[in-house]
C-alpha positions in Angstrom: -19.4 1.5 -2.3 -17.9 4.4 -4.3 -16.5 3.7 -7.8 -12.8 4.7 -7.8 -10.5 5.6 -10.6 -6.8 4.8 -11.4 -4.2 7.5 -11.0 -3.6 8.5 -14.7 -0.9 11.0 -14.1 2.7 9.8 -13.3 3.5 13.1 -11.6 0.6 12.4 -9.2 1.9 8.9 -8.6 5.3 10.3 -7.8 3.7 12.9 -5.5 1.8 10.2 -3.6 5.0 8.1 -3.3 7.0 11.1 -2.0 4.2 12.1 0.5 3.8 8.5 1.8 7.6 7.9 2.1 7.9 11.0 4.3 4.9 9.9 6.4 5.4 6.2 6.9 7.5 3.6 5.1 4.8 0.9 5.7 2.2 3.0 3.9 4.7 3.9 1.2 5.3 0.1 0.6 1.6 -0.5 0.5 1.2 2.0 -2.3 4.3 0.9 -4.2 3.5 -2.8 -4.0 -0.2 -2.1 -4.8 0.4 -0.2 -8.0 3.1 -2.6 -9.1 1.4 -5.9 -8.4 -2.3 -5.4 -9.2 -3.2 -7.3 -6.1 -6.6 -6.7 -4.4 -6.3 -5.0 -1.1 -7.6 -8.1 0.6 -4.6 -10.0 -0.7 -2.1 -7.2 0.0 -3.0 -6.7 3.6 -2.5 -10.4 4.5 1.0 -10.6 3.1 3.5 -11.7 5.6 7.2 -10.6 5.7 8.1 -14.2 4.8 6.1 -13.8 1.5 8.5 -11.1 0.3 11.7 -11.2 2.3 14.7 -12.1 0.2 12.4 -13.3 -2.6 12.1 -12.5 -6.3 8.5 -13.8 -6.6 5.3 -13.6 -4.6 3.1 -16.7 -4.5 -0.3 -16.4 -2.8 -3.8 -17.8 -3.1 -6.3 -15.0 -3.9 -9.0 -14.6 -1.4 -11.7 -13.6 -3.9 -11.1 -16.2 -6.5 -9.2 -18.9 -4.7 -6.8 -19.0 -7.6 -3.0 -19.2 -7.1 -1.2 -16.0 -8.0 2.5 -16.2 -8.8 4.3 -13.1 -10.0 7.8 -11.6 -9.9 8.7 -8.5 -7.9 9.9 -5.5 -9.9 13.2 -3.8 -8.9 11.1 -0.9 -7.5 9.2 -3.3 -5.3 12.3 -5.2 -4.1 14.1 -1.9 -3.3 11.1 -0.6 -1.3 10.6 -3.9 0.5 14.3 -3.9 1.5 14.1 -0.3 2.7 11.1 -1.0 4.8 12.4 -4.2 6.3 15.7 -2.5 7.2 13.7 0.1 9.2 11.4 -2.1 11.2 12.5 -3.6 14.5 10.0 -6.3 15.0 10.1 -9.9 13.6 6.3 -9.6 13.2 4.7 -11.8 10.7 2.5 -9.2 9.0 4.1 -7.0 6.3 1.5 -4.2 6.9 1.3 -4.5 10.7 -1.2 -2.4 12.5 0.0 -0.2 15.4 -2.9 -1.7 17.4 -1.6 -5.1 18.0 -0.4 -8.2 16.2 -2.5 -8.0 13.1 -2.4 -6.3 9.7 -4.0 -2.9 9.1 -7.6 -3.1 8.1 -9.2 -2.3 4.8 -10.6 0.9 6.3 -7.2 2.0 7.6 -5.7 1.3 4.1 -8.5 3.4 2.6 -7.8 6.3 5.0 -4.1 6.1 4.1 -4.6 6.2 0.4 -7.3 8.9 0.6 -5.3 11.1 2.9 -2.3 10.8 0.6 -4.3 11.6 -2.5 -5.9 14.7 -0.9 -2.5 15.9 0.4 -1.1 15.9 -3.1 -4.1 17.5 -4.7 -5.9 14.5 -6.2 -9.6 15.1 -5.6 -11.2 12.3 -7.7 -12.6 9.1 -6.3 -9.6 7.4 -4.7 -9.6 4.3 -2.6 -7.8 1.0 -2.0 -9.0 -0.3 -5.4 -7.2 2.6 -7.0 -4.0 0.7 -6.5 -5.2 -2.2 -8.6 -6.7 0.0 -11.3 -3.6 2.1 -11.5 -1.6 -1.1 -12.1 -4.0 -2.1 -15.0 -4.1 1.4 -16.5 -0.4 1.8 -16.6 0.2 -1.7 -17.9 -2.2 -0.9 -20.7 -0.6 2.6 -21.4 2.9 1.0 -21.5 1.8 -1.2 -24.3 0.8 -4.5 -22.6 -1.8 -6.4 -24.6 -5.2 -6.0 -23.0 -5.8 -9.8 -23.0 -2.6 -10.2 -20.9 -3.8 -7.6 -18.4 -7.2 -9.3 -18.4 -5.4 -12.5 -17.4 -3.4 -10.8 -14.7 -6.5 -9.2 -13.2 -8.6 -12.4 -13.6 -11.3 -10.6 -15.7 -13.8 -12.5 -17.9 -13.2 -10.4 -21.1 -11.0 -7.7 -22.5 -14.0 -5.3 -22.5 -14.3 -5.8 -18.8 -10.7 -4.9 -18.3 -10.9 -1.8 -20.5 -13.9 -0.5 -18.6 -12.3 -1.4 -15.3 -9.1 0.6 -16.0 -11.2 3.5 -17.4 -10.4 3.2 -21.1 -13.6 4.5 -22.7 -15.1 3.9 -26.1 -14.3 7.5 -26.9 -10.6 7.0 -26.2 -10.7 3.9 -28.4 -12.6 5.7 -31.2 -9.9 8.4 -31.1 -7.4 5.9 -32.4 -9.5 5.5 -35.6 -10.1 9.2 -35.9 -6.5 10.3 -35.4 -4.6 7.5 -37.3 -5.2 9.0 -40.8 -2.6 6.9 -42.6 
């Protein structure tokens, strides 16, 4: 399994969003919900329309940990969900329905979608489905969220695990000391 990175450039995030929105609203929603929720791909792909339709919160049981996950949907997520639901004709249960029958897309298909979008907008680093979750953590940290809160959201064992996970290196942390100079 390849180690993937978060998307650290907001212009690249916007470029991926624009690319996916033009290609397929389902894939656009997958990206938007992924980077705004921090859910693992295994939890994203099994979401049902009823989990998000006319709701302000998502409540699921995580596949990996078995823990209950309860979080509010951001305005960006709600808008994207509503746009997607207004453009699908089926009353299918799956939010990310496969074109190959009555099931959600697979992890492999989700990987292909994310990778194709990244390459199309010029991102050449290691990108995969886990990039969505890491991007959530990275930007939460960059926006000033306390690392222990992000740790809790991602169900990590320690803040150091979270920092390594989102790609905050010791050098970046050392630069705070070096550049502060009060």
